[in-house]
Residue, then its C-alpha position, 0 to 999 in steps of 0.5 A: m191662916e198661919r198654918f197655910g204659910w200666910e203671915k200678917i204684914g200691916s193689914t194685908q196678907q202675903p204668901q211667905c217665901k220659901v227660903t232655903r238654908n243656903d240662901t240664908l247663909v249667903e244673905q247673912l254673909i253679904e250683910d256681914l261684909n256690908e257691916i265690916n266694909e260699909i260698902p255694898f258687896f256687889d260694888m266691891e272691886l276684887p282683882y280678877e284672879l282673886a275673883l276667879k279663884i272664888f268662882q272656881y268652887l261654883s257648880r254649873t247651875e251656880l255659875g249660871r245664876c251668877a252670870q245674871v247678877s251684873k256684867s262683871w259677874k257675867a264675864l267672870a262666870e263665863d271664863e273659859l278656865l272655869w268651864y274647862r275645869l268643869c268639863l274635866k271634872e265631869g269626865y269629858h276631854r280629859e286629855a285636852s288642853i284649855c286651848d283645844s276649844p274656843c268655847w268650853k261652856g258650849t263644849l260641856r253643853d254638847c257633851r252632856q246632850i250627847e251623853g243624855t242621848l246615848r243613855y236614852n237610846w241605850k235604855n230604850r234599845i234604839g240604835a243602828i246595826s252594822h255587821l263586820q262581814y267576812e265575805l268568803g266562807k271560813v269560820l270565825c276564831d277570835v275577836s278583839s276590840c280597842e278604841g274603835l279598832v276591831i280585829a278578827g281571826y279565821t280558820s283560813g289563817d286570815v286576819r282582818l282589822w276594821d277601823t269603825l271610826h273611819w269606815d271609808s278606809g274599809a277593812s284591811y287584811l293583815r299579811p302574815s309573815h313569810v313563814t306562815m305564808g308558805v304553809t298550805p293549808r295555813p293554820h287556824i288563828s287561835q288568839v287575836k288582840v289589838n290596842e291603839s299601837v299594835a295588833a297581834a295574832a297567834y296561830e295554832d302552830g305556835i307562830v305569833d305575828v305583830w303589826s302596827t295599827e298605823t302602818g298595817q299590812e306587813p308584820i313588824h315582829h314575828y316569833q314562834h313557840q313550840q306549841k299552840v298559843y293558849a293566851l295572848a295579852l297586850g297592854s292597854d297602851g304601848t307595844a309589849v306583847a305577851t304569849a303563853s304556850g304550854t308552860e312557857v310564858r314570853v314577853d316581847c317589847p321593841v327597844d330603840k330603833g324599832y328592834w324587838r327583844t325578849l324581856c321575859q321568858s319563864q317556865l311555869q309548873k303547869p300550862a298557863e291558862n290566864l295571862h295579863l300585862v300589868p298596866e302602867k307596870q310597877g317597877a320591873l313587874l311585867a305580867v301576871a299569869s295563872a296556871g292550875e292553883s297558882v298565880y305568878l308574877l313575871r319580871p325581867e330575867q327573874d324566876p316567877d314569883v308566886l302570888h297565890s297558891v292553894y293546893g286543890h283550889p284552881v284559879t278560874c279567872l284573872d284580871v289585873s289593874p295597875s295596883h291589884a290582881a283579882l282572881g277567882v278561886k274554886s273551892c272543892g270538897w270540904a272547903m265548899h262548907d266554908g262559903g263556896n267559891k271566892i274572888q281574892v284581891y291581892s296588892l301587887e306592891t306588897g303581894q298580900s291578900e287585901v280582900s276576899v269576896g264572893d261566897s258563891a256556889g258556882d264557879f267564877t268564870c270572868v272578872n273585871l278589875r281594870d275598867g271600872p272605878a278603883h274600888l269596884l269589881v265586876c265578875g260573872n258566875k256559873d250561877r247566871r249572875v253578874r255581881v258588883f263588889d265594893l272592895r272598900t267594904g267587901s260587900s256586894v252592891a249589885s247582883l244582876y241575873a244574866h242569860h239562861l245558860g250563864p255568863n261566858y257560856g260557849r264563845c260570845t264576846t262583847g266589848t265597848l268602843s269609846g264615843t267621840y265626845a261623851s265619857a260613856p261608850s256609844t257603841l257595843l260590839t258583839a261576836n258569836i264565835p262557833d266552837e265547831k270549826s267544821p259544821r256538820g252538813a255544810c261544806i265551808t269553802d272559799d266559794d260556799l256561803t250556804a252555811h248559816r251565818r251562826h256556823r261561820g260566826v257573826i260580828s255585830l256593831y250596835d251604834f246608840s248615837v243615832d237619832m232617837s226619833s227614828v222608829g226604824h232604829v229599834l234594835p232587835i235585841c234584849r227582848s228576852s225576859y230571862e225567865e224561860s226554864t228551857g231552850y235558848n235564844y240569841n238575844i243580848g242581855l242589855a235589859m238590866p238593870y233599867d227594866t226592873i229599877a227606877a231610872s236614876p241619873a247615875g249614868l250608863 
């Protein structure tokens, strides 16, 4: 009988309790304290601050168990400071102070419930769709989003700004500067960008307009390049604006009393292709730009410094974080035998290469360094795979199969808009931007909507925070298995990795 977990006590047999190692250690600690002090541990009276210091090392589950021991422990386990710290530790309300909520325990519970709903809806493709429709013809040229704000530019020269967190305000037209307003026909929009502070638009004739997201309507800054603007960048916060036109790169920023001035104006050896402002810029470093085979560091009133340059190996994509720059490098000719195309990661502080990852036959078309954890890098490749690399080891931790035509094919823009409570995003923004601005067989004028919407461009907002019990909210997306050898469909690939691996609590 002993092998079934029974032991004899006197003349009776009872099931043996399963004791974990942690429970044994706690019991031994209590016994030791009782022997030393000759006072039962639960009757000891500690200063509240000292007891609170001990309780801050406990998890949510452990605090719940302690609250059932006694009234004094219940008061300690439900202290607002403990639950406030747990809320910050799990990634919720990181900018809040302890006075912002009357009950942090309830706040944490609500946040976890909302995140669980979002995760379930995302995996099961449940949500609501809103189309940010441009009513009167014209063709979509570019789209950008940040923290609930969506900006779009059209061939008519119109720029529209939506606040998806406050739909009652509707979409506002951002008026152009008087220079652009007097031109007939008005030039197309080439680039648009938005952050929490400013919205910017660049026109094909080189004009750049900047608006405040708070006051809107009239531009607060305006300048012009001699050629079309091919790259436009805003910081993650603040009001600095960077543009690249041909070989010229310019960074403008407001100074005291709202006056704008040019912080940096540089000439590169070749036309700039990628441009990023450095978040939380280190010292005087303002921006990072790529042109041909070279990557440059731009500082105020200084010539550009070369961060990377290898003859015959063009840079295909670029992204920066506060401390590093990641760039895709195309291998050509004999160099293909050394492992193929790579992602090079440089330190912005030292200017030295720290890690090289990739080794792919296809070109890297996009890379994201700033939005994920500090040690992870995400990149897309023409071999139709999205890869995640661990920069600490230089190894690939995930490789996901993408669309049939590969990541970044044509002009399909996606972005996430932050949720209200949960750390995970609650909405997904997608935009189909047509390459052809004058579709064949259709006359797109202000009064003609006969052309199919895919010829005009579509902006869709998917909200995953809806009631998951509503069957009618199953989204018409993610239905492709991506196994077709020919053809094309317009589905968005949210299917991976949940369709192929077991669900895990790792998050969205």
